[in-house]
C-alpha positions in Angstrom: -0.2 0.0 0.1 2.7 2.5 0.9 4.8 1.5 -2.3 1.6 2.3 -4.4 1.2 5.9 -2.6 5.1 6.5 -3.2 4.6 5.6 -6.9 1.6 7.8 -7.4 3.6 10.7 -5.7 6.3 10.3 -8.1 4.1 10.4 -11.1 2.3 13.3 -9.9 5.5 15.3 -9.4 6.1 15.1 -13.2 4.9 18.1 -15.3 3.9 18.2 -19.0 6.6 19.4 -21.2 9.4 18.4 -19.0 10.4 15.6 -21.7 10.8 15.8 -25.4 8.1 13.3 -26.9 6.2 12.5 -30.0 7.0 11.0 -33.4 8.8 13.8 -34.9 11.5 13.8 -32.2 11.9 9.9 -32.5 12.2 10.5 -36.5 15.0 13.0 -36.0 16.8 10.7 -33.5 16.7 7.9 -35.8 18.1 9.8 -38.9 20.8 11.1 -36.8 21.6 7.5 -35.8 21.8 6.4 -39.3 23.7 9.5 -40.6 26.5 8.7 -38.0 26.5 4.9 -38.5 26.3 4.9 -42.5 28.4 8.1 -43.4 31.2 7.1 -45.7 34.7 7.5 -44.3 36.6 10.6 -45.7 38.8 9.9 -48.5 42.3 11.6 -48.2 45.6 11.2 -49.9 48.4 9.4 -48.8 50.5 12.4 -47.8 47.6 14.0 -45.8 47.2 10.7 -43.9 50.9 10.5 -43.4 51.1 14.0 -41.9 47.7 13.6 -40.0 48.2 10.1 -38.6 51.6 9.0 -39.2 54.3 8.5 -36.5 57.9 7.8 -36.6 58.6 5.3 -33.8 61.5 5.5 -31.5 64.5 3.5 -32.8 63.8 3.6 -36.3 65.7 6.8 -37.1 67.4 9.8 -35.8 63.8 11.4 -35.0 60.6 10.2 -33.6 57.0 11.8 -33.3 54.6 13.1 -35.8 55.6 12.9 -39.5 56.4 16.1 -41.5 57.3 15.3 -45.2 59.5 17.1 -47.6 57.8 18.5 -50.8 59.1 15.8 -53.1 58.2 13.1 -50.4 54.5 14.1 -50.4 54.2 13.3 -54.3 56.0 9.8 -53.7 53.8 8.9 -50.9 50.5 10.1 -52.8 51.4 8.0 -55.9 52.2 4.9 -53.5 48.7 5.2 -52.2 46.9 6.2 -55.4 44.5 3.2 -56.4 44.8 4.6 -60.1 48.5 3.7 -60.3 49.0 0.0 -60.9 52.9 0.2 -61.2 55.4 2.5 -59.7 59.0 2.2 -60.1 61.2 4.4 -57.8 65.0 4.8 -58.9 66.6 6.1 -55.7 69.7 7.1 -53.8 70.4 7.2 -50.2 69.3 9.9 -47.7 65.9 10.5 -49.5 63.6 8.8 -47.0 62.3 6.3 -49.2 62.0 3.6 -46.4 60.0 5.8 -44.5 57.6 6.8 -47.1 57.1 3.1 -48.0 56.3 2.2 -44.3 53.7 5.1 -44.3 52.1 3.8 -47.5 51.9 0.4 -45.6 50.1 2.0 -42.8 47.8 4.1 -45.1 46.5 0.7 -46.8 46.1 -0.9 -43.4 44.1 2.1 -41.9 42.6 4.2 -44.4 41.9 1.4 -47.2 41.9 -1.8 -45.2 43.5 -4.5 -47.4 46.0 -7.4 -47.9 49.4 -6.1 -48.1 52.7 -7.9 -49.2 56.4 -6.6 -48.8 59.1 -8.6 -50.5 62.8 -7.9 -49.4 65.7 -9.7 -51.1 66.5 -12.3 -48.5 64.8 -13.9 -45.4 67.1 -12.2 -43.0 66.4 -8.9 -44.6 62.4 -9.7 -44.5 62.7 -10.5 -40.9 64.8 -7.3 -40.0 62.4 -5.2 -41.8 59.2 -6.9 -40.3 60.6 -6.5 -36.8 62.4 -3.3 -37.3 60.0 -1.1 -39.2 56.7 -2.9 -39.4 56.0 -3.9 -35.9 57.3 -0.5 -34.4 55.0 1.3 -36.7 51.9 -0.8 -35.8 52.9 -0.5 -32.0 53.4 3.1 -31.9 51.0 4.7 -34.6 47.9 5.8 -32.7 45.3 4.9 -35.1 46.9 1.6 -35.9 47.7 0.2 -32.3 43.9 -0.4 -31.5 43.7 -2.4 -34.7 46.2 -5.0 -33.5 44.4 -8.3 -33.2 44.3 -9.6 -29.6 45.5 -13.2 -29.7 43.1 -15.6 -28.2 44.1 -18.7 -26.2 45.1 -21.5 -28.7 45.7 -18.9 -31.6 49.0 -18.5 -33.3 51.0 -15.3 -32.1 51.9 -12.9 -35.0 55.7 -12.8 -36.0 57.8 -10.4 -37.8 56.6 -11.8 -41.1 52.9 -11.7 -40.6 50.6 -9.1 -38.8 46.9 -9.5 -38.9 44.6 -6.5 -38.0 41.1 -6.6 -36.4 39.7 -4.6 -39.5 40.6 -7.5 -41.9 43.7 -6.0 -43.2 47.2 -7.9 -42.9 50.9 -7.4 -43.8 53.2 -10.2 -44.8 56.9 -9.6 -45.2 58.9 -12.3 -47.3 62.2 -12.9 -48.6 62.5 -13.0 -52.4 65.4 -15.4 -52.4 63.3 -18.2 -50.9 61.5 -20.5 -53.6 58.4 -20.4 -51.4 58.2 -16.8 -51.1 55.6 -16.2 -53.9 53.1 -19.1 -53.0 49.9 -19.8 -51.2 48.9 -16.1 -50.2 47.1 -13.2 -52.0 47.6 -9.4 -51.6 46.3 -6.2 -53.2 49.2 -3.8 -52.4 52.7 -5.3 -53.2 55.9 -3.4 -52.4 59.2 -5.1 -53.7 62.2 -3.5 -52.2 65.9 -3.6 -53.4 65.2 -5.3 -56.4 68.7 -5.0 -57.6 69.8 -7.3 -54.8 71.1 -10.7 -55.3 67.9 -12.4 -53.7 65.9 -11.1 -56.8 68.0 -13.2 -59.2 66.2 -16.4 -60.4 67.9 -19.5 -59.6 68.5 -22.5 -61.9 65.4 -24.5 -60.7 63.0 -21.5 -60.0 59.8 -20.5 -61.9 61.2 -17.7 -63.6 61.5 -13.8 -63.0 60.6 -13.1 -59.3 59.1 -9.7 -59.8 56.5 -11.4 -62.1 55.9 -14.0 -59.6 55.3 -11.4 -57.0 52.9 -9.5 -59.1 50.8 -12.9 -59.6 50.0 -12.6 -55.8 47.5 -9.9 -56.8 45.7 -11.6 -59.6 42.4 -11.9 -57.7 42.2 -8.2 -56.9 41.1 -6.0 -60.0 42.8 -2.8 -58.3 46.2 -4.5 -57.5 49.0 -2.0 -57.3 53.0 -2.7 -57.1 55.6 -0.5 -55.9 59.2 -1.3 -57.0 62.3 0.5 -55.8 65.9 0.1 -55.4 69.2 1.7 -55.5 70.6 0.8 -58.9 74.0 -1.0 -59.1 75.6 -1.9 -62.3 74.2 -0.4 -65.5 74.4 -4.0 -67.4 72.5 -5.8 -64.9 70.4 -3.2 -63.1 66.7 -4.3 -63.0 65.2 -0.9 -61.5 67.3 1.0 -64.2 65.5 -1.1 -67.0 62.0 -0.8 -65.4 62.5 3.0 -64.8 63.4 3.5 -68.6 60.1 1.7 -69.3 58.1 4.3 -67.2 57.0 7.8 -67.6 60.4 9.0 -65.7 59.0 11.6 -63.5 61.4 14.1 -62.0 60.7 16.7 -59.3 60.7 20.0 -61.1 61.2 23.2 -58.8 60.9 26.8 -59.5 64.1 29.0 -59.8 64.3 31.2 -56.9 65.4 34.0 -59.3 63.7 33.8 -62.7 60.2 32.4 -61.7 57.7 32.9 -58.9 55.7 30.4 -57.1 52.9 30.2 -59.8 55.5 28.8 -61.9 56.8 30.4 -65.3 58.1 27.4 -67.4 61.3 28.8 -68.2 62.3 28.9 -64.7 61.3 25.5 -63.7 63.5 22.6 -63.8 64.7 19.6 -61.8 67.9 19.6 -59.7 70.5 17.4 -61.4 74.2 16.6 -60.5 75.4 18.0 -63.9 78.8 17.2 -65.2 81.8 18.5 -67.1 80.2 18.7 -70.2 77.0 20.8 -69.3 76.8 24.3 -67.7 74.0 23.3 -65.2 74.5 21.3 -61.9 76.6 21.7 -58.8 79.7 23.7 -59.3 82.5 24.4 -56.6 85.8 26.3 -56.0 88.7 25.4 -54.1 90.7 27.9 -52.0 94.4 28.5 -52.1 95.2 25.6 -49.9 93.2 23.2 -52.0 90.2 23.0 -49.6 86.7 23.1 -50.7 85.5 26.8 -50.3 82.2 27.1 -51.9 79.6 25.2 -53.6 76.6 26.6 -55.4 74.2 25.3 -58.3 73.8 26.6 -61.9 70.4 26.2 -63.1 69.3 25.3 -66.7 68.1 28.8 -66.8 71.4 30.1 -66.2 70.8 31.5 -62.6 73.1 30.9 -59.7 71.2 29.2 -56.8 72.5 28.9 -53.2 71.9 26.1 -50.8 69.5 28.2 -48.8 66.9 28.4 -51.5 66.6 24.5 -51.6 63.8 24.4 -49.0 61.8 27.2 -50.8 62.1 24.9 -54.0 61.2 21.8 -52.5 58.0 23.2 -50.9 56.9 24.7 -54.3 57.9 21.8 -56.6 55.8 19.2 -58.4 56.4 15.9 -59.9 56.1 15.8 -63.9 56.6 13.0 -66.4 59.4 13.4 -69.1 58.9 10.3 -71.2 55.7 8.3 -72.3 55.4 4.9 -70.4 55.7 1.8 -72.5 52.8 0.4 -70.4 49.8 2.7 -69.6 49.7 3.6 -66.0 53.4 2.7 -65.2 54.8 5.6 -63.2 58.5 6.1 -62.6 60.3 8.4 -60.0 64.0 9.2 -59.7 65.5 10.6 -56.4 69.0 11.6 -55.5 70.6 12.8 -52.3 71.0 16.4 -53.6 67.1 16.8 -53.4 67.0 15.9 -49.6 66.7 18.5 -47.0 68.6 16.3 -44.5 71.9 18.1 -43.4 74.0 15.2 -44.3 72.7 15.8 -47.9 73.8 19.3 -48.1 75.3 20.0 -51.3 78.8 20.7 -49.7 78.6 17.3 -48.3 78.0 15.6 -51.7 80.6 17.6 -53.3 83.1 16.8 -50.5 82.3 13.1 -51.1 82.8 13.2 -54.8 86.3 14.8 -54.2 87.2 12.2 -51.6 86.1 9.4 -54.2 89.0 10.5 -56.5 91.4 9.1 -54.0 90.4 5.7 -55.4 88.1 6.2 -58.4 88.1 2.5 -59.2 86.6 1.5 -55.8 85.0 4.7 -54.4 83.2 6.2 -57.6 80.6 3.5 -57.9 79.1 3.8 -54.4 79.0 7.6 -55.0 77.1 7.0 -58.2 74.6 4.4 -56.6 74.1 5.9 -53.3 74.5 9.8 -53.9 73.2 10.2 -57.4 70.8 7.0 -57.6 72.3 6.3 -61.0 73.6 2.8 -62.4 77.3 2.5 -62.8 79.0 1.3 -66.0 82.2 -0.3 -65.3 84.9 -0.3 -67.9 87.1 -3.0 -66.6 89.6 -1.9 -69.0 87.5 -3.3 -71.9 87.2 0.1 -73.5 90.8 0.9 -73.2 92.6 0.7 -76.5 95.8 -1.2 -76.7 97.3 2.2 -78.0 96.6 4.0 -74.8 98.6 1.4 -72.9 101.3 1.9 -75.2 101.0 5.7 -74.4 101.2 4.9 -70.8 104.5 3.0 -71.0 107.3 4.6 -69.1 110.9 4.4 -68.3 112.0 2.9 -65.1 114.8 4.0 -63.3 115.8 0.4 -62.4 114.2 -2.9 -62.7 111.9 -2.0 -59.9 110.6 1.6 -59.4 111.2 3.4 -56.1 107.4 3.2 -55.2 107.3 -0.7 -55.1 107.0 -2.1 -51.6 106.8 -5.8 -52.5 106.8 -8.3 -55.5 104.2 -11.1 -56.4 104.1 -13.4 -59.5 101.2 -15.1 -61.1 102.0 -18.3 -63.4 99.8 -19.8 -66.1 100.5 -23.2 -67.2 100.0 -24.0 -71.0 99.9 -27.4 -72.0 99.2 -29.3 -75.5 101.4 -30.4 -78.2 101.7 -26.9 -79.8 103.9 -24.7 -77.9 103.5 -26.0 -74.4 104.9 -23.5 -71.9 104.8 -21.4 -68.6 103.8 -17.9 -68.6 104.7 -15.8 -65.5 104.0 -12.1 -64.8 106.0 -10.3 -62.2 104.2 -7.3 -60.7 105.4 -4.7 -58.0 103.1 -3.3 -55.4 103.0 0.0 -53.8 100.8 2.0 -51.3 97.1 1.7 -52.3 98.1 -1.1 -54.4 99.4 1.0 -57.2 101.0 -1.5 -59.5 104.1 -1.8 -61.7 104.8 -4.6 -64.5 108.3 -5.7 -63.7 108.2 -8.3 -66.5 106.2 -11.0 -68.3 108.4 -14.3 -69.0 107.5 -17.0 -71.5 109.1 -20.0 -70.5 109.0 -22.7 -73.3 108.9 -26.4 -72.5 106.8 -29.2 -71.6 105.3 -28.7 -68.2 105.5 -32.4 -67.6 109.2 -32.1 -67.5 111.3 -30.5 -64.8 113.5 -28.3 -67.0 110.6 -25.8 -67.5 109.9 -25.6 -63.6 113.6 -25.3 -62.9 113.7 -22.3 -65.3 110.9 -20.7 -63.6 112.3 -21.3 -60.1 115.9 -20.1 -61.1 115.0 -17.3 -63.5 112.0 -15.7 -62.0 111.0 -16.8 -58.5 114.4 -16.9 -56.9 115.7 -13.8 -58.9 116.3 -10.4 -56.7 114.9 -7.5 -58.6 117.1 -4.2 -58.2 115.7 -0.8 -56.9 117.1 2.7 -58.1 118.9 2.8 -54.7 120.9 -0.4 -55.3 118.9 -2.6 -52.8 116.9 -5.3 -54.3 113.5 -7.1 -53.7 112.7 -10.8 -53.7 109.4 -12.4 -54.7 107.1 -12.3 -51.8 104.5 -14.6 -52.9 103.5 -16.6 -56.2 100.2 -18.1 -57.3 100.3 -20.9 -59.9 97.2 -22.2 -61.8 96.6 -25.9 -61.0 93.4 -26.4 -62.9 94.8 -27.6 -66.0 96.3 -30.7 -67.4 99.4 -30.7 -65.1 97.9 -30.4 -61.8 100.1 -33.0 -60.1 103.4 -31.0 -61.4 101.9 -27.8 -60.0 101.2 -29.6 -56.7 104.6 -31.2 -56.5 106.2 -27.7 -57.5 104.2 -25.6 -54.9 104.5 -27.8 -52.0 108.0 -28.1 -51.8 108.1 -24.3 -51.7 105.4 -23.5 -49.3 107.8 -21.9 -46.9 108.5 -19.3 -49.8 104.9 -18.8 -50.2 104.6 -20.4 -53.5 100.8 -21.4 -53.9 98.8 -23.9 -56.0 95.4 -22.1 -56.7 92.4 -23.3 -58.5 89.1 -21.3 -59.6 86.3 -21.8 -57.0 83.0 -22.9 -58.7 80.9 -19.7 -58.8 77.7 -20.4 -60.6 75.4 -17.6 -61.8 77.9 -14.8 -61.5 78.4 -15.3 -58.0 81.1 -13.2 -56.0 82.9 -14.2 -52.8 86.3 -13.4 -51.1 89.2 -13.9 -53.4 91.4 -15.8 -50.9 89.7 -18.8 -49.1 89.6 -18.7 -45.0 91.7 -22.0 -44.9 93.4 -24.2 -47.8 92.2 -27.5 -49.6 94.1 -30.6 -49.1 94.1 -34.2 -50.2 96.8 -36.8 -50.3 99.4 -34.5 -49.0 98.7 -31.9 -51.6 97.8 -28.4 -50.5 95.9 -25.9 -52.8 93.8 -22.7 -52.4 90.3 -22.3 -54.1 90.2 -18.5 -55.1 87.3 -16.3 -56.0 88.0 -15.7 -59.7 85.1 -13.5 -60.3 86.1 -11.0 -57.8 89.8 -11.2 -58.5 89.0 -10.4 -62.2 86.6 -7.6 -61.2 89.4 -5.8 -59.2 92.5 -6.6 -61.9 90.7 -5.7 -64.9 88.9 -2.8 -63.2 92.5 -1.4 -62.4 93.4 -1.3 -66.1 91.1 1.6 -66.5 92.4 3.8 -63.9 94.4 6.2 -65.8 95.4 8.5 -63.0 98.7 7.9 -61.2 97.8 6.7 -57.7 96.0 3.7 -56.1 95.2 0.9 -58.4 97.0 2.6 -61.4 98.7 0.0 -63.3 102.4 1.0 -64.8 103.9 -0.4 -67.8 107.7 -0.4 -68.8 109.1 0.8 -72.2 111.9 -1.6 -72.1 111.6 -5.3 -70.8 114.2 -6.4 -68.3 116.7 -9.5 -69.1 114.6 -12.5 -70.0 111.3 -10.9 -70.2 109.2 -10.3 -73.2 108.9 -7.0 -74.7 105.5 -5.2 -74.1 103.7 -5.0 -77.3 100.2 -4.7 -78.8 99.4 -8.4 -78.5 100.4 -8.4 -74.9 98.3 -5.5 -74.1 95.4 -7.2 -76.2 95.7 -10.3 -74.0 95.1 -8.1 -71.0 91.5 -7.1 -72.0 90.4 -10.3 -74.0 88.4 -11.7 -71.1 85.1 -9.8 -71.2 82.3 -9.1 -68.8 79.1 -10.4 -70.2 75.4 -10.6 -69.2 74.0 -14.1 -70.2 71.0 -13.8 -72.3 67.9 -13.4 -70.3 69.8 -13.3 -67.0 70.5 -10.5 -64.3 74.1 -11.2 -63.5 77.6 -10.8 -65.0 80.1 -13.5 -65.8 83.7 -13.2 -67.2 83.8 -14.8 -70.6 87.0 -16.7 -71.5 88.1 -16.2 -75.1 89.4 -18.7 -77.5 92.3 -16.4 -78.3 95.4 -16.1 -76.1 94.9 -14.1 -72.9 97.7 -15.4 -70.7 99.0 -11.9 -70.0 95.4 -11.2 -68.3 95.1 -14.4 -66.1 98.9 -13.8 -64.9 97.9 -10.4 -63.8 94.6 -11.8 -61.9 96.9 -14.5 -60.4 99.3 -12.0 -59.1 96.7 -10.1 -57.3 95.5 -13.1 -55.8 99.0 -13.7 -54.5 98.6 -10.0 -52.9 95.2 -11.2 -51.3 97.0 -14.4 -49.9 99.8 -12.1 -48.2 96.8 -10.0 -46.8 95.1 -12.9 -45.3 98.6 -14.0 -43.4 99.8 -10.3 -42.2 98.0 -7.0 -41.6 101.1 -5.3 -43.0 99.9 -6.0 -46.6 96.4 -4.9 -45.7 97.9 -1.6 -44.7 100.0 -1.3 -47.6 96.9 -1.9 -49.9 95.0 0.8 -48.3 94.7 4.1 -50.1 96.5 7.0 -48.6 93.8 9.2 -47.2 95.8 12.5 -48.0 96.1 11.4 -51.6 94.2 14.4 -53.3 92.4 14.7 -56.5 94.9 16.8 -58.5 92.2 17.3 -61.1 90.2 19.4 -58.9 92.5 22.3 -58.6 93.6 21.9 -62.5 89.8 22.0 -63.3 89.5 25.1 -61.4 92.2 26.8 -63.3 94.6 26.6 -60.3 97.6 24.2 -61.1 99.8 25.5 -58.4 97.8 24.5 -55.5 98.9 21.4 -53.5 96.8 18.2 -53.3 93.5 18.8 -51.5 93.3 16.7 -48.4 90.2 14.6 -48.0 88.3 16.7 -45.3 86.0 14.9 -42.8 82.4 14.9 -43.8 81.3 16.6 -40.6 83.7 19.5 -41.5 81.8 20.0 -44.8 78.4 19.9 -43.1 79.9 22.8 -40.7 81.0 24.6 -43.8 77.6 24.4 -45.4 76.1 26.9 -43.1 78.7 29.3 -44.0 78.5 28.7 -47.6 74.9 29.2 -47.7 75.0 32.9 -47.3 74.1 35.3 -50.0 76.5 35.4 -53.0 78.8 38.0 -53.5 78.8 40.2 -56.7 81.8 38.5 -58.3 80.9 34.7 -59.3 83.5 32.2 -58.9 84.6 30.0 -61.6 82.4 26.7 -62.0 84.6 23.7 -61.1 83.4 20.5 -63.0 84.5 17.0 -61.8 87.1 15.5 -64.0 86.0 13.1 -66.8 88.0 9.9 -67.0 87.3 6.3 -68.2 88.1 5.0 -64.8 85.2 6.6 -63.3 82.5 4.9 -65.1 79.8 6.7 -67.1 77.1 8.9 -65.7 73.6 8.0 -67.1 70.5 9.9 -66.9 
């Protein structure tokens, strides 16, 4: 009874109008509910998503936190996320932020457009490292992706570095292209192929074919599949990314000139930044001070204006990507990024120029990394094949003695020639200086059947035990010898070498290197059987170094000197001798993506003897760090051409300043230009530095 009175009292306490009631209010509430739940998600570009939601995790770079893209990076991310672009090829250098842009594109496809993503790295270790070092931190630290991480229920398989499943149905898989199982049993709409010039992308003997095409088939079930293919190019002859980029629309980032065009864009003042070269007026130019140090760096535009480093940020912010060719396949977009475009302090123009100048200390070894990693261009190695015999003859010089003063030690390479016609031993004696600058001392042809002891005695007495005189009257003995044991006289070579192992006379064989494999020249330990000892050398790597040195035409590290006159008992250097040095050709087998050395039918003993003499150097370096030290290029070896090209031939060689010092100078050099413009300095052109493409 009391409860009934209490309820009646509560009802009477309510007044009409205290609550919104009626059909109209209910209808409005239902419509608001439908509008909120059925509203289509806002569609945004990749760059907008990256700068609104993207996050740089700790431990993945020098910075962490919210993402801010450079101007050229915005266009790159937009194309990576554009469903209207089925194929994107990126020809890239280092320090351009490509990996960061790729991970942001993956994040976009996982959140904004939930789909299946697949990333292919060259090898399985590369894939595991990318999955654990890039993808996992992105999923863990990006605020909009972290809630989508699928909670693992009891009994379910835990996500690992190679596969991540999100609660919205999206997933990301990371595979290694070198594995035969990398392109089986899964599907993906967004495909990202990284570092496609790496060896892992080269198809093996028993694989199903081109691995990029196999990866592309993983998206066959999707009508809107897309693939991003990117890499730093390597050699011109074998670069996959270079060939794919040539087939694209070849887009470049055009920027306005700060002097002759405004932000609205007068076409005459728009251009893309380029390294330039000695044969073109535009590009990076520089000058040296009286002491040979890098003094100032500037850019000469195709419009003729002088552009300072301080203008680069403004140009980057106002630039745009433009195609420069017609794609062979509709929809195939290509982009080229080189370090000079980046706003990173380590990519400042003075830093790049300083690295180029330092590369001149050892052009045969250091110019290719500069071409690949800084310019994003393939490198064409001449390997001496484009050097005519007449140029070798022009390089012949008189020696003051049998051995020039710069020689520190001597090695010998011996080739064994059998057969009924002209059996013989051929031996080349080479002297080595600092930075492995090399002098031919003499090439000996010892006639006789290698099955008999007389010819071996002539080799020992006339070449290996001989002492070679220097200008000061001192003499040098042979420090090490390599003899080819892979022919018909293997036992004779073993017998001769094993008795003289204390004098470092080594029997060698070429290691089996299928499909252009490159390994260390000298093995970690020798091979032995029935008391015989021999060394399996890496012939491809040895030939790369030896024949590559023939193209170094500037005196210094790896330059090969030839005498005008032969020493007693040696063969006179002539056209045939120099032709033999370059008869082995570096070729790309038909339909393949690797290089091999093709042995000619003509005589090429002079070349292989040089290769074996270099292998002996590698053997000495494996024994003692003293020879490793002698082989290092002197860091104070200056690029003499730098001063000469600037018109200052009296300056001393320029020391290789530290990169950090160049960065510090970049701030000083970015001040406004003076009224008098310095003379533009172009890098020296030489056959040993490869050829610039693009």
